[in-house]
All heavy atoms as an XYZ file, in Angstrom:
779
protein
N      -8.038      3.796     18.548
C      -7.444      4.369     19.775
C      -7.786      3.506     20.943
O      -8.918      3.164     21.217
C      -7.981      5.796     19.990
C      -7.186      6.602     20.954
S      -7.707      8.319     21.151
C      -8.072      8.856     19.496
N      -6.759      3.135     21.735
C      -6.932      2.315     22.898
C      -7.602      3.149     23.977
O      -7.164      4.220     24.312
C      -5.555      1.837     23.367
C      -5.591      0.918     24.543
O      -6.648      0.669     25.109
N      -4.503      0.371     24.924
N      -8.636      2.580     24.625
C      -9.352      3.332     25.693
C      -9.247      2.573     27.062
O      -9.734      3.140     28.013
C     -10.839      3.507     25.343
O     -11.405      2.218     25.064
C     -10.995      4.387     24.150
N      -8.628      1.417     27.074
C      -8.460      0.712     28.327
C      -6.983      0.697     28.730
O      -6.203      0.128     28.069
C      -8.924     -0.766     28.184
O     -10.240     -0.795     27.756
C      -8.854     -1.522     29.506
N      -6.647      1.440     29.753
C      -5.280      1.648     30.173
C      -5.210      2.073     31.608
O      -6.197      2.538     32.158
C      -4.563      2.606     29.282
C      -5.030      4.044     29.520
C      -4.326      4.897     30.299
C      -6.144      4.473     28.847
C      -4.730      6.213     30.524
C      -6.604      5.789     29.027
C      -5.872      6.663     29.840
N      -4.139      1.844     32.223
C      -3.823      2.414     33.532
C      -2.510      3.164     33.378
O      -1.457      2.522     33.314
C      -3.699      1.305     34.630
C      -3.323      1.925     35.979
C      -5.007      0.490     34.757
N      -2.579      4.475     33.191
C      -1.426      5.243     32.889
C      -0.460      5.279     34.107
O      -0.875      5.479     35.227
C      -1.924      6.625     32.617
C      -3.234      6.675     33.321
C      -3.815      5.334     33.296
N       0.794      5.022     33.833
C       1.854      5.000     34.842
C       3.100      5.214     34.061
O       3.332      4.560     33.078
C       1.861      3.687     35.536
C       2.973      3.561     36.564
O       4.102      3.922     36.299
N       2.603      3.108     37.758
N       3.949      6.207     34.442
C       5.134      6.520     33.643
C       6.061      5.348     33.448
O       6.923      5.402     32.605
C       5.773      7.651     34.427
C       4.652      8.327     35.144
C       3.693      7.152     35.537
N       5.953      4.268     34.245
C       6.769      3.126     34.013
C       6.335      2.234     32.899
O       7.089      1.506     32.309
C       6.954      2.268     35.330
O       5.647      1.795     35.661
C       7.561      3.075     36.463
N       5.016      2.296     32.517
C       4.487      1.445     31.513
C       3.991      2.251     30.253
O       3.635      1.646     29.269
C       3.353      0.537     31.970
C       3.871     -0.404     33.028
C       2.185      1.343     32.514
N       3.975      3.513     30.364
C       3.579      4.399     29.233
C       4.319      5.712     29.294
O       4.866      6.049     30.314
C       2.049      4.605     29.229
S       1.434      5.569     30.612
N       4.316      6.416     28.155
C       4.879      7.767     28.096
C       3.771      8.779     28.198
O       2.878      8.810     27.341
C       5.616      7.980     26.798
O       6.698      7.052     26.668
N       3.728      9.561     29.305
C       2.655     10.538     29.469
C       3.232     11.838     28.881
O       4.244     12.331     29.340
C       2.311     10.750     30.935
C       1.746      9.383     31.522
C       1.269     11.831     31.101
C       1.459      9.361     32.960
N       2.557     12.334     27.853
C       2.995     13.577     27.186
C       1.928     14.687     27.510
O       0.787     14.533     27.190
C       3.033     13.363     25.618
C       3.844     12.143     25.205
C       3.542     14.659     24.965
C       5.291     12.235     25.536
N       2.411     15.679     28.211
C       1.617     16.813     28.569
C       1.789     17.846     27.450
O       2.894     18.350     27.246
C       2.064     17.377     29.922
C       1.092     18.434     30.509
O       0.627     19.280     29.688
O       0.856     18.361     31.708
N       0.732     18.217     26.713
C       0.845     19.082     25.569
C       0.480     20.529     25.901
O       0.287     21.339     24.971
C       0.111     18.556     24.359
C      -1.412     18.468     24.627
C       0.687     17.239     23.993
C      -2.202     18.227     23.378
N       0.437     20.914     27.141
C       0.184     22.313     27.523
C       1.460     23.159     27.306
O       2.530     22.641     27.126
C      -0.236     22.421     28.985
C      -1.565     21.731     29.202
C      -1.958     21.729     30.709
N      -0.954     20.985     31.490
C      -0.524     21.351     32.685
N      -0.997     22.404     33.304
N       0.347     20.622     33.302
N       1.235     24.473     27.320
C       2.399     25.382     27.155
C       3.384     25.193     28.334
O       2.932     24.736     29.416
C       1.915     26.866     27.104
C       0.784     27.088     26.194
C      -0.375     27.683     26.475
C       0.631     26.728     24.789
N      -1.233     27.744     25.347
C      -0.599     27.148     24.315
C       1.540     26.107     23.870
C      -0.978     26.946     23.001
C       1.092     25.922     22.559
C      -0.122     26.308     22.141
N       4.578     25.573     28.163
C       5.581     25.403     29.174
C       5.241     26.037     30.533
O       5.489     25.427     31.610
C       6.971     25.832     28.745
C       7.608     24.880     27.813
C       8.979     25.375     27.369
O       9.218     26.501     27.125
N       9.938     24.435     27.315
N       4.700     27.215     30.475
C       4.294     27.914     31.731
C       3.168     27.246     32.467
O       3.141     27.141     33.654
C       4.020     29.384     31.500
C       2.851     29.637     30.520
O       2.605     28.800     29.631
O       2.136     30.664     30.660
N       2.282     26.637     31.716
C       1.169     25.832     32.330
C       1.751     24.586     32.928
O       1.404     24.178     34.094
C       0.140     25.434     31.294
C      -0.691     26.580     30.749
C      -1.558     26.185     29.632
O      -1.189     25.484     28.694
N      -2.789     26.651     29.657
N       2.625     23.891     32.232
C       3.260     22.652     32.716
C       4.075     22.926     34.004
O       4.018     22.085     34.971
C       4.216     22.153     31.642
C       4.954     20.874     31.923
C       4.247     19.673     31.778
C       6.285     20.871     32.364
C       4.957     18.464     32.045
C       6.918     19.696     32.595
C       6.310     18.487     32.452
O       6.944     17.292     32.680
N       4.694     24.083     34.073
C       5.546     24.421     35.223
C       4.679     24.620     36.515
O       5.205     24.390     37.605
C       6.347     25.727     34.950
N       3.439     24.990     36.346
C       2.606     25.223     37.497
C       2.033     23.955     38.128
O       1.463     23.981     39.208
C       1.417     26.174     37.195
O       0.559     25.576     36.265
C       1.951     27.519     36.726
N       2.174     22.802     37.461
C       1.732     21.545     37.932
C       1.513     20.587     36.791
O       0.906     20.927     35.808
N       2.077     19.351     36.934
C       1.963     18.285     35.928
C       2.114     16.995     36.573
O       2.573     16.872     37.719
C       3.044     18.496     34.822
C       4.414     18.577     35.416
N       5.031     19.696     35.871
C       5.325     17.535     35.550
C       6.205     19.387     36.244
N       6.415     18.126     36.129
N       1.726     15.920     35.857
C       1.839     14.539     36.410
C       3.375     14.253     36.454
O       4.106     14.453     35.490
C       1.121     13.564     35.462
C      -0.378     13.806     35.549
C       1.420     12.116     35.878
C      -1.186     12.975     34.611
N       3.788     13.766     37.579
C       5.206     13.418     37.802
C       5.644     12.393     36.755
O       4.905     11.453     36.509
C       5.418     12.845     39.230
N       6.790     12.647     36.189
C       7.292     11.755     35.146
C       6.798     12.040     33.727
O       7.249     11.382     32.813
N       5.880     12.958     33.585
C       5.385     13.284     32.236
C       6.399     14.126     31.489
O       7.334     14.718     32.068
C       4.031     14.062     32.349
O       4.245     15.329     32.929
N       6.246     14.130     30.163
C       7.123     14.862     29.254
C       6.341     16.005     28.676
O       5.216     15.830     28.266
C       7.632     13.941     28.111
C       8.400     12.750     28.684
C       8.472     14.731     27.117
C       8.593     11.662     27.707
N       6.888     17.198     28.641
C       6.209     18.379     28.056
C       6.605     18.579     26.617
O       7.758     18.860     26.294
C       6.513     19.624     28.904
C       5.811     20.850     28.433
O       6.393     21.908     28.309
N       4.501     20.737     28.188
N       5.608     18.392     25.735
C       5.769     18.727     24.393
C       4.532     19.591     23.985
O       3.385     19.078     23.806
C       5.814     17.503     23.401
C       7.003     16.587     23.757
C       5.920     18.017     21.952
C       7.062     15.309     22.987
N       4.652     20.950     23.994
C       3.538     21.813     23.726
C       2.851     21.487     22.369
O       3.485     21.027     21.433
C       4.148     23.219     23.686
C       5.354     23.095     24.539
C       5.893     21.712     24.285
N       1.540     21.634     22.395
C       0.736     21.222     21.214
C       1.159     21.811     19.908
O       1.134     21.226     18.848
C      -0.751     21.516     21.450
O      -0.963     22.852     21.720
N       1.720     23.041     19.936
C       2.184     23.681     18.700
C       3.482     23.157     18.196
O       3.931     23.452     17.112
C       2.290     25.254     18.901
C       3.346     25.638     19.882
O       3.765     24.852     20.758
O       3.714     26.842     19.854
N       4.086     22.216     18.973
C       5.349     21.591     18.606
C       5.217     20.082     18.361
O       6.175     19.398     18.013
C       6.438     21.887     19.604
C       6.734     23.288     19.828
C       7.953     23.477     20.659
N       8.038     24.869     21.068
C       8.456     25.237     22.247
N       8.815     24.403     23.179
N       8.502     26.556     22.548
N       4.006     19.575     18.493
C       3.798     18.081     18.477
C       4.192     17.516     17.101
O       4.784     16.444     17.024
C       2.327     17.730     18.869
C       2.272     16.295     19.295
C       1.346     18.035     17.771
C       2.578     16.063     20.717
N       3.868     18.245     16.053
C       4.260     17.726     14.722
C       5.722     17.637     14.456
O       6.182     16.763     13.741
C       3.548     18.549     13.616
C       2.050     18.409     13.461
C       1.462     19.384     12.419
C       1.655     16.953     13.114
N       6.452     18.555     15.082
C       7.954     18.470     14.909
C       8.576     17.317     15.689
O       9.755     17.061     15.526
C       8.587     19.799     15.276
O       8.402     20.099     16.646
N       7.757     16.622     16.566
C       8.269     15.568     17.339
C       7.697     14.209     16.851
O       7.850     13.177     17.572
C       7.912     15.745     18.780
C       8.710     16.833     19.442
N       9.865     16.650     20.058
C       8.407     18.166     19.572
C      10.337     17.758     20.540
N       9.458     18.718     20.251
N       7.116     14.154     15.695
C       6.487     12.911     15.124
C       7.454     11.746     15.174
O       7.160     10.672     15.660
C       5.939     13.127     13.730
C       4.731     14.090     13.781
C       5.585     11.789     13.073
C       3.466     13.463     14.382
N       8.677     11.934     14.618
C       9.628     10.819     14.580
C       9.982     10.326     15.967
O      10.112      9.115     16.208
C      10.846     11.233     13.772
C      10.540     11.419     12.285
C       9.779     10.249     11.630
O      10.185      9.140     11.851
O       8.819     10.540     10.859
N      10.210     11.266     16.826
C      10.543     10.902     18.265
C       9.358     10.077     18.876
O       9.611      9.056     19.566
C      10.758     12.159     19.060
C      11.009     11.920     20.524
C      11.174     13.232     21.267
N      11.331     13.060     22.680
C      11.141     14.031     23.586
N      10.877     15.207     23.202
N      11.280     13.733     24.860
N       8.128     10.531     18.613
C       6.999      9.816     19.201
C       6.832      8.470     18.565
O       6.456      7.460     19.242
C       5.730     10.676     19.014
C       5.767     12.033     19.779
C       4.627     12.884     19.387
C       5.730     11.769     21.305
N       7.107      8.321     17.279
C       7.023      7.018     16.624
C       7.996      6.046     17.173
O       7.719      4.820     17.190
C       7.217      7.206     15.119
C       6.083      7.719     14.381
C       6.403      7.809     12.814
C       5.219      8.393     12.063
N       5.592      8.465     10.640
N       9.115      6.495     17.680
C      10.132      5.644     18.200
C       9.900      5.191     19.658
O      10.604      4.316     20.121
C      11.549      6.306     18.081
C      11.993      6.513     16.698
C      13.179      7.349     16.524
O      13.758      7.796     17.562
O      13.694      7.578     15.394
N       8.959      5.784     20.308
C       8.693      5.410     21.724
C       8.156      3.994     21.726
O       7.281      3.612     20.942
C       7.688      6.394     22.315
C       8.306      7.776     22.566
S       7.152      8.865     23.461
C       8.332     10.126     23.898
N       8.689      3.255     22.675
C       8.326      1.789     22.726
C       7.168      1.538     23.647
O       6.598      0.446     23.651
C       9.549      1.015     23.163
C      10.686      1.147     22.232
C      11.790      0.172     22.625
N      12.965      0.415     21.847
C      13.202     -0.013     20.630
N      12.269     -0.622     19.968
N      14.346      0.237     20.021
N       6.680      2.555     24.376
C       5.623      2.398     25.296
C       4.379      3.122     24.685
O       4.519      4.045     23.918
C       5.929      2.972     26.638
C       7.136      2.323     27.331
C       7.329      2.829     28.759
C       8.133      4.097     28.821
N       8.472      4.492     30.142
N       3.180      2.777     25.144
C       1.999      3.559     24.751
C       2.126      4.964     25.139
O       2.758      5.311     26.176
C       0.834      2.862     25.514
C       1.318      1.476     25.870
C       2.801      1.641     26.046
N       1.569      5.888     24.313
C       1.621      7.273     24.586
C       0.285      7.787     25.099
O      -0.753      7.582     24.431
C       1.996      8.025     23.301
C       3.433      7.663     22.826
C       1.856      9.621     23.498
C       3.775      8.214     21.453
N       0.299      8.415     26.258
C      -0.892      9.015     26.816
C      -0.721     10.506     26.762
O       0.197     11.069     27.331
C      -1.108      8.586     28.302
C      -2.336      9.245     28.882
C      -1.235      7.045     28.398
N      -1.644     11.156     26.048
C      -1.611     12.623     25.898
C      -2.584     13.257     26.948
O      -3.648     12.773     27.217
C      -2.087     13.059     24.512
C      -1.211     12.548     23.387
C      -1.925     12.913     22.073
C       0.148     13.157     23.396
N      -2.113     14.334     27.514
C      -3.008     15.120     28.486
C      -2.760     16.601     28.263
O      -1.748     17.004     27.714
C      -2.739     14.684     29.921
S      -1.092     15.048     30.559
N      -3.755     17.316     28.731
C      -3.673     18.850     28.645
C      -4.497     19.462     29.715
O      -4.787     18.778     30.752
C      -4.153     19.263     27.219
S      -5.874     18.905     26.878
N      -4.932     20.675     29.521
C      -5.697     21.424     30.573
C      -7.109     20.922     30.661
O      -7.646     20.700     31.745
C      -5.629     22.928     30.286
C      -6.156     23.825     31.388
C      -5.144     23.927     32.525
O      -3.947     23.767     32.315
N      -5.618     24.240     33.687
N      -7.785     20.731     29.537
C      -9.218     20.397     29.530
C      -9.577     19.179     28.777
O     -10.648     18.640     28.954
C     -10.080     21.577     28.955
O      -9.738     21.624     27.532
N      -8.653     18.673     27.976
C      -8.966     17.507     27.135
C      -9.154     17.800     25.681
O      -9.081     16.980     24.821
N      -9.396     19.069     25.357
C      -9.571     19.508     23.986
C      -8.305     19.281     23.108
O      -8.382     18.641     22.072
C     -10.056     20.956     23.902
C     -10.309     21.446     22.520
C     -11.412     21.108     21.855
C      -9.393     22.302     21.945
C     -11.682     21.519     20.563
C      -9.614     22.761     20.624
C     -10.765     22.390     19.958
N      -7.179     19.830     23.557
C      -5.953     19.728     22.777
C      -5.457     18.278     22.663
O      -4.943     17.850     21.691
C      -4.861     20.628     23.346
C      -5.071     22.121     23.069
C      -3.982     22.953     23.692
N      -4.246     23.106     25.121
C      -3.508     23.823     25.930
N      -2.432     24.424     25.478
N      -3.818     23.900     27.198
N      -5.650     17.533     23.768
C      -5.160     16.132     23.812
C      -5.965     15.341     22.842
O      -5.411     14.466     22.113
C      -5.157     15.529     25.211
O      -6.475     15.474     25.701
N      -7.255     15.571     22.685
C      -8.146     14.866     21.775
C      -7.649     15.131     20.317
O      -7.570     14.282     19.493
C      -9.580     15.231     21.974
C     -10.538     14.467     21.174
C     -12.037     14.717     21.548
N     -12.332     16.107     21.874
C     -12.506     16.614     23.113
N     -12.396     15.812     24.183
N     -12.782     17.877     23.320
N      -7.463     16.460     20.033
C      -7.040     16.820     18.676
C      -5.698     16.239     18.391
O      -5.462     15.715     17.276
C      -6.934     18.360     18.570
C      -8.237     19.044     18.499
C      -8.059     20.537     18.294
O      -7.202     21.144     18.935
N      -8.865     21.133     17.456
N      -4.761     16.320     19.312
C      -3.342     15.784     19.088
C      -3.424     14.289     18.849
O      -2.667     13.751     18.044
C      -2.489     16.192     20.245
N      -4.233     13.547     19.617
C      -4.295     12.127     19.501
C      -4.734     11.793     18.053
O      -4.148     10.864     17.486
C      -5.186     11.536     20.553
N      -5.732     12.461     17.576
C      -6.217     12.172     16.211
C      -5.107     12.457     15.188
O      -4.922     11.684     14.283
C      -7.448     13.033     15.950
C      -8.656     12.566     16.624
C      -9.894     13.358     16.279
N     -11.009     12.905     17.044
C     -11.982     13.690     17.536
N     -11.904     14.986     17.289
N     -12.955     13.204     18.201
N      -4.404     13.559     15.329
C      -3.358     13.923     14.397
C      -2.262     12.896     14.426
O      -1.756     12.427     13.380
C      -2.827     15.336     14.728
C      -3.879     16.388     14.340
C      -1.527     15.593     14.022
C      -3.568     17.765     14.890
N      -1.829     12.531     15.630
C      -0.732     11.538     15.742
C      -1.123     10.187     15.122
O      -0.286      9.581     14.460
C      -0.333     11.363     17.175
C       0.370     12.543     17.846
C       0.682     12.281     19.305
C       1.608     13.005     17.075
N      -2.336      9.746     15.353
C      -2.764      8.512     14.784
C      -2.746      8.547     13.204
O      -2.375      7.666     12.522
C      -4.154      8.114     15.304
C      -4.153      7.602     16.712
C      -5.607      7.558     17.223
C      -3.446      6.279     16.862
N      -3.194      9.717     12.687
C      -3.233      9.923     11.220
C      -1.819     10.001     10.670
O      -1.571      9.551      9.521
C      -3.933     11.203     10.896
C      -5.477     11.178     11.034
C      -6.050     12.534     10.857
C      -6.054     10.224     10.019
N      -0.895     10.391     11.496
C       0.538     10.497     11.031
C       1.289      9.170     11.266
O       2.509      9.138     11.055
C       1.234     11.665     11.791
C       0.726     13.001     11.419
C       1.071     13.409     10.022
C       0.641     14.847      9.740
N       0.998     15.221      8.320
N       0.650      8.162     11.747
C       1.220      6.885     11.899
C       1.868      6.540     13.245
O       2.509      5.515     13.389
N       1.599      7.394     14.238
C       2.078      7.057     15.581
C       1.101      6.029     16.186
O      -0.067      6.229     16.179
C       2.139      8.337     16.458
C       2.614      7.992     17.851
C       3.030      9.382     15.824
N       1.642      4.940     16.603
C       0.837      3.862     17.160
C       0.624      3.968     18.632
O       1.413      4.583     19.336
C       1.487      2.518     16.773
C       1.799      2.374     15.305
C       1.498      1.037     14.836
C       1.866      0.737     13.412
N       1.295      1.612     12.400
N      -0.459      3.359     19.136
C      -0.715      3.262     20.561
C      -0.799      4.612     21.226
O      -0.056      4.916     22.188
C       0.308      2.384     21.204
C      -0.308      1.338     22.125
O      -1.533      1.341     22.289
O       0.415      0.489     22.663
N      -1.618      5.451     20.746
C      -1.930      6.799     21.273
C      -3.195      6.792     22.024
O      -4.201      6.335     21.516
C      -1.918      7.886     20.178
C      -2.202      9.239     20.766
C      -0.602      7.901     19.445
N      -3.148      7.354     23.263
C      -4.365      7.389     24.121
C      -4.608      8.819     24.508
O      -3.735      9.524     24.949
C      -4.101      6.498     25.368
C      -3.863      5.037     24.968
C      -5.350      6.585     26.312
C      -3.131      4.248     25.992
N      -5.890      9.269     24.357
C      -6.203     10.598     24.817
C      -6.560     10.505     26.316
O      -7.605      9.971     26.705
C      -7.480     11.094     24.036
C      -8.021     12.379     24.577
O      -7.343     13.035     25.349
O      -9.130     12.771     24.148
N      -5.667     11.005     27.130
C      -5.873     10.966     28.599
C      -6.711     12.141     29.139
O      -7.162     12.120     30.258
N      -6.899     13.143     28.292
C      -7.763     14.285     28.695
C      -7.053     15.240     29.656
O      -5.886     15.447     29.615
N      -7.888     15.728     30.584
C      -7.446     16.725     31.547
C      -6.459     16.082     32.517
O      -6.712     15.023     33.107
C      -8.658     17.186     32.326
C      -8.414     18.221     33.402
O      -7.376     18.193     34.031
O      -9.281     19.062     33.605
N      -5.235     16.664     32.666
C      -4.229     16.064     33.496
C      -4.650     15.908     34.930
O      -4.228     14.981     35.625
C      -2.869     16.842     33.335
C      -2.798     18.058     34.189
C      -2.128     18.082     35.406
C      -3.410     19.270     33.811
C      -2.066     19.229     36.176
C      -3.381     20.413     34.554
C      -2.678     20.418     35.728
O      -2.657     21.549     36.508
N      -5.433     16.810     35.474
C      -5.845     16.769     36.879
C      -6.806     15.598     37.097
O      -6.703     14.884     38.068
C      -6.551     18.078     37.317
C      -5.579     19.228     37.248
C      -6.282     20.561     37.217
N      -7.107     20.575     36.001
C      -7.530     21.716     35.439
N      -7.283     22.843     35.981
N      -8.238     21.665     34.283
N      -7.754     15.359     36.155
C      -8.658     14.237     36.223
C      -7.904     12.948     36.139
O      -8.148     11.996     36.879
C      -9.755     14.380     35.137
C     -10.618     13.089     35.109
C     -10.610     15.640     35.358
N      -6.952     12.892     35.190
C      -6.070     11.705     35.000
C      -5.346     11.399     36.297
O      -5.261     10.270     36.744
C      -5.157     11.948     33.878
C      -4.384     10.871     33.259
C      -5.323      9.764     32.608
C      -3.405     11.344     32.192
N      -4.815     12.434     36.902
C      -4.078     12.267     38.189
C      -4.931     11.784     39.280
O      -4.516     10.834     39.940
C      -3.475     13.672     38.548
O      -2.924     13.585     39.865
N      -6.075     12.312     39.409
C      -6.978     11.864     40.508
C      -7.470     10.470     40.245
O      -7.521      9.601     41.162
C      -8.216     12.815     40.633
C      -7.904     14.092     41.333
C      -9.150     14.867     41.680
N      -9.951     15.218     40.577
C      -9.869     16.332     39.814
N      -8.865     17.209     40.149
N     -10.618     16.565     38.816
N      -7.885     10.165     38.996
C      -8.478      8.844     38.672
C      -7.508      7.763     38.933
O      -7.897      6.650     39.339
C      -8.912      8.855     37.228
C      -9.672      7.617     36.810
C     -10.245      7.772     35.404
C     -10.970      6.504     34.995
N     -11.519      6.582     33.685
N      -6.187      7.930     38.576
C      -5.207      6.885     38.652
C      -4.168      7.090     39.800
O      -3.166      6.427     39.799
C      -4.544      6.685     37.363
C      -5.519      6.211     36.278
C      -6.031      7.095     35.347
C      -5.945      4.916     36.277
C      -6.940      6.669     34.366
C      -6.820      4.455     35.340
C      -7.352      5.319     34.363
O      -8.252      4.920     33.461
N      -4.487      8.036     40.676
C      -3.607      8.327     41.824
C      -2.162      8.591     41.425
O      -1.196      8.046     41.955
C      -3.683      7.162     42.809
C      -3.122      7.544     44.198
O      -3.235      8.721     44.525
O      -2.614      6.671     44.894
N      -2.002      9.436     40.392
C      -0.699      9.862     39.874
C      -0.324     11.188     40.536
O      -1.060     12.124     40.556
C      -0.726     10.010     38.375
C      -1.117      8.749     37.568
C      -1.331      9.067     36.111
C      -0.057      7.674     37.740
N       0.841     11.288     41.087
C       1.253     12.527     41.801
C       1.421     13.681     40.852
O       1.893     13.500     39.728
C       2.552     12.133     42.525
C       3.076     10.998     41.758
C       1.931     10.289     41.192
N       1.126     14.890     41.313
C       1.339     16.116     40.627
C       2.601     16.788     41.181
O       2.780     16.758     42.414
C       0.164     17.100     40.747
C      -1.084     16.497     40.189
C       0.488     18.521     40.174
C      -1.175     16.516     38.658
N       3.495     17.226     40.312
C       4.643     17.950     40.800
C       4.686     19.370     40.094
O       4.083     19.564     39.070
C       5.926     17.163     40.482
C       6.280     16.950     39.066
C       7.507     16.073     38.889
O       8.010     15.473     39.857
O       7.986     16.027     37.716
N       5.407     20.253     40.771
C       5.580     21.625     40.297
C       7.056     21.826     40.049
O       7.878     21.443     40.844
C       5.009     22.623     41.290
C       5.246     24.041     40.837
C       3.546     22.348     41.558
N       7.407     22.569     38.976
C       8.781     22.930     38.705
C       9.162     24.161     39.498
O       8.427     25.076     39.530
C       8.995     23.144     37.198
C       8.740     21.862     36.418
C      10.440     23.645     36.926
C       8.879     22.032     34.938
């Protein structure tokens, strides 16, 4: 798993795996919402992404689990970004609300 990155929606795909209602209350601008309970049904779509995939969630627990699962399923270049708020602050990524 790659641990050196600067997440930016132009160079990576940021996947927020929180539930839709959580995502709607605030998420990294440009991120894609795929709730954790649906991640396996999106394996082929994720494998086809040409940019590194950065997973984020509420606390980092679900993103860590999902990153391991995706790597085991053959998805390449998956990064556990952890808590979306920490990721946002650390890399100065704007938060937007739906």
